[in-house]
C-alpha positions as CSV (number, residue, x, y, z in Angstrom):
1,X,132.5,86.3,102.3
2,X,131.2,88.3,105.0
3,X,133.0,91.0,106.2
4,X,133.6,90.2,110.0
5,X,134.9,93.9,110.2
6,X,131.6,95.9,109.6
7,X,128.1,94.2,111.3
8,X,124.7,95.4,111.1
9,X,121.7,94.4,113.2
10,X,118.1,96.2,112.6
11,X,115.9,96.3,115.8
12,X,112.0,96.4,113.8
13,X,109.0,98.0,115.1
14,X,106.3,97.1,117.3
15,X,103.3,95.7,115.5
16,X,99.6,95.9,116.9
17,X,98.1,93.4,119.5
18,X,96.3,91.5,116.7
19,X,99.2,90.4,115.3
20,X,99.7,88.7,118.3
21,X,97.0,85.9,116.6
22,X,98.8,85.8,113.5
23,X,100.8,83.0,111.7
24,X,104.1,83.6,112.2
25,X,104.2,84.3,108.0
26,X,101.7,86.9,107.9
27,X,103.1,89.2,110.9
28,X,104.7,92.4,109.5
29,X,107.0,93.8,112.0
30,X,109.9,92.0,110.6
31,X,109.1,92.8,106.8
32,X,108.4,95.9,105.1
33,X,111.5,96.9,103.7
34,X,113.8,94.6,106.0
35,X,114.5,91.9,104.0
36,X,115.4,94.0,101.0
37,X,118.0,96.2,103.0
38,X,119.4,92.2,104.5
39,X,120.2,91.0,100.7
40,X,121.4,94.4,99.8
41,X,124.2,94.6,102.3
42,X,125.1,90.6,102.7
43,X,125.6,91.1,98.4
44,X,128.3,93.9,100.2
45,X,130.1,91.8,102.3
46,X,128.3,92.9,105.7
47,X,126.7,90.8,108.2
48,X,123.1,91.2,108.9
49,X,120.8,90.0,111.8
50,X,117.3,91.4,112.3
51,X,116.5,89.6,115.6
52,X,112.7,88.7,116.6
53,X,111.6,90.2,119.3
54,X,109.9,88.4,121.9
55,X,105.8,89.6,122.0
56,X,106.2,93.6,120.1
57,X,102.9,94.0,120.7
58,X,103.7,94.2,124.0
59,X,107.0,95.4,124.3
60,X,109.3,94.8,127.0
61,X,112.0,96.5,127.6
62,X,114.7,93.6,129.9
63,X,113.0,90.8,127.3
64,X,114.2,93.2,124.1
65,X,117.6,93.6,126.1
66,X,117.7,89.7,126.8
67,X,117.5,89.0,123.0
68,X,119.1,92.2,121.8
69,X,122.6,91.1,123.7
70,X,122.8,87.5,122.1
71,X,124.1,89.5,118.9
72,X,128.4,91.1,118.6
73,X,128.3,94.5,119.2
74,X,131.3,96.7,119.0
75,X,132.6,100.0,117.6
76,X,132.2,98.4,113.6
77,X,128.0,97.9,114.6
78,X,125.5,99.8,112.4
79,X,121.9,100.0,114.5
80,X,119.2,100.6,113.0
81,X,116.0,101.0,114.4
82,X,112.7,101.3,112.9
83,X,109.6,102.8,115.1
84,X,109.6,101.4,118.4
85,X,112.9,99.8,117.9
86,X,114.5,103.3,118.3
87,X,113.6,103.7,121.5
88,X,114.6,100.6,122.8
89,X,118.0,101.4,120.8
90,X,118.3,104.8,122.4
91,X,117.4,103.8,126.0
92,X,119.7,100.2,125.3
93,X,123.1,102.3,124.6
94,X,122.8,105.2,126.9
95,X,122.6,102.0,129.5
96,X,125.2,100.3,128.5
97,X,127.5,103.2,127.5
98,X,128.6,101.5,124.3
99,X,130.4,102.6,121.6
100,X,129.1,101.6,118.0
101,X,130.1,103.4,114.5
102,X,126.5,104.5,113.4
103,X,122.5,104.6,115.1
104,X,119.9,105.1,112.0
105,X,116.2,105.6,113.1
106,X,113.8,105.4,110.8
107,X,110.3,106.5,112.1
108,X,111.8,106.6,115.6
109,X,108.7,106.9,118.1
110,X,108.6,107.6,122.2
111,X,105.0,108.2,123.0
112,X,102.8,105.6,124.6
113,X,100.4,105.2,122.6
114,X,97.4,103.8,124.9
115,X,99.2,105.1,128.2
116,X,99.1,101.8,129.6
117,X,101.3,101.6,132.3
118,X,103.6,98.8,129.9
119,X,103.9,101.1,126.9
120,X,104.9,103.9,129.7
121,X,107.4,101.3,130.2
122,X,108.9,101.2,127.3
123,X,109.1,104.0,126.0
124,X,109.1,106.9,129.0
125,X,112.8,107.4,130.2
126,X,115.2,110.2,129.8
127,X,117.3,110.2,127.1
128,X,121.4,110.1,127.5
129,X,122.7,113.2,125.8
130,X,126.1,111.7,125.6
131,X,125.3,108.7,123.1
132,X,126.4,111.4,120.9
133,X,129.8,111.2,121.9
134,X,130.0,107.2,121.6
135,X,128.5,107.3,117.9
136,X,130.2,108.4,115.4
137,X,127.5,109.1,112.9
138,X,123.8,109.4,113.8
139,X,121.3,109.6,111.4
140,X,117.2,110.0,111.7
141,X,115.1,109.2,108.8
142,X,111.3,110.4,108.9
143,X,108.7,111.8,106.1
144,X,106.3,114.4,105.1
145,X,103.5,112.8,106.3
146,X,104.7,110.9,109.5
147,X,102.0,111.2,112.2
148,X,102.0,113.7,114.7
149,X,103.3,111.6,117.7
150,X,105.8,110.1,114.9
151,X,107.8,113.7,114.8
152,X,107.4,114.1,118.1
153,X,109.3,111.4,118.6
154,X,111.7,112.7,116.2
155,X,112.5,116.2,117.9
156,X,112.9,114.5,121.4
157,X,114.8,112.1,120.4
158,X,117.3,114.9,118.1
159,X,116.7,117.3,120.8
160,X,119.3,115.1,122.9
161,X,121.8,113.8,120.5
162,X,121.5,115.4,117.9
163,X,122.8,114.0,114.6
164,X,121.3,114.2,110.8
165,X,117.8,114.0,109.7
166,X,116.2,112.9,106.2
167,X,113.2,113.8,105.3
168,X,111.8,111.8,102.2
169,X,108.4,112.6,101.2
170,X,105.1,110.4,101.2
171,X,107.3,107.6,103.0
172,X,104.6,107.9,106.8
173,X,105.9,105.4,109.1
174,X,108.3,103.6,106.7
175,X,106.3,100.1,106.5
176,X,104.8,98.9,103.4
177,X,101.0,100.8,103.4
178,X,103.0,103.8,103.6
179,X,106.1,103.2,101.0
180,X,104.7,101.5,98.1
181,X,107.4,99.6,98.0
182,X,110.3,97.2,100.2
183,X,113.0,98.9,98.4
184,X,114.6,101.8,101.0
185,X,117.4,102.7,99.1
186,X,118.5,105.7,101.2
187,X,118.9,103.2,103.9
188,X,121.1,101.1,101.9
189,X,123.6,104.2,100.7
190,X,123.7,105.7,104.3
191,X,124.7,102.1,106.0
192,X,127.4,101.9,103.7
193,X,128.9,105.6,103.2
194,X,131.4,106.5,105.5
């Protein structure tokens, strides 16, 4: 039976533009460690949703928000973001002033790579420092071999909202080609523990 008290929503990262042309089964943005963590959490009785965000290779905040708000979010919700999904969650929490149980940001990204107006509109927003007052626990995952812009994004988010930083060796940007595995037991531990 699925635990109705706790729910978890995972927001995937933003793939490169080339994934727009791929068959759905070949796309990577909803894969990596996400199916594994879903299976493990559901086995513990936690409901898990991994929404497919619209055109993630060209993310538009308002489109993400419309899709995201179809799901139940309350004080017992655990929100997990990967890469650009972290930017979306932090902005959404700042705008809506919602209270949640945990915010877990995996390889958080806040830098517009190509500095297009579309990317700037998605990534360049003020971080609401009061998020830390409405979220019971904030945790960041980074790696010693994360890209420079990824490390800079982590500094921006952590500097504004605080929280615990977990730095794991050799995980890169927490994608399959960097991790070499679908398993992410450290994430499972922080989601499962109070």
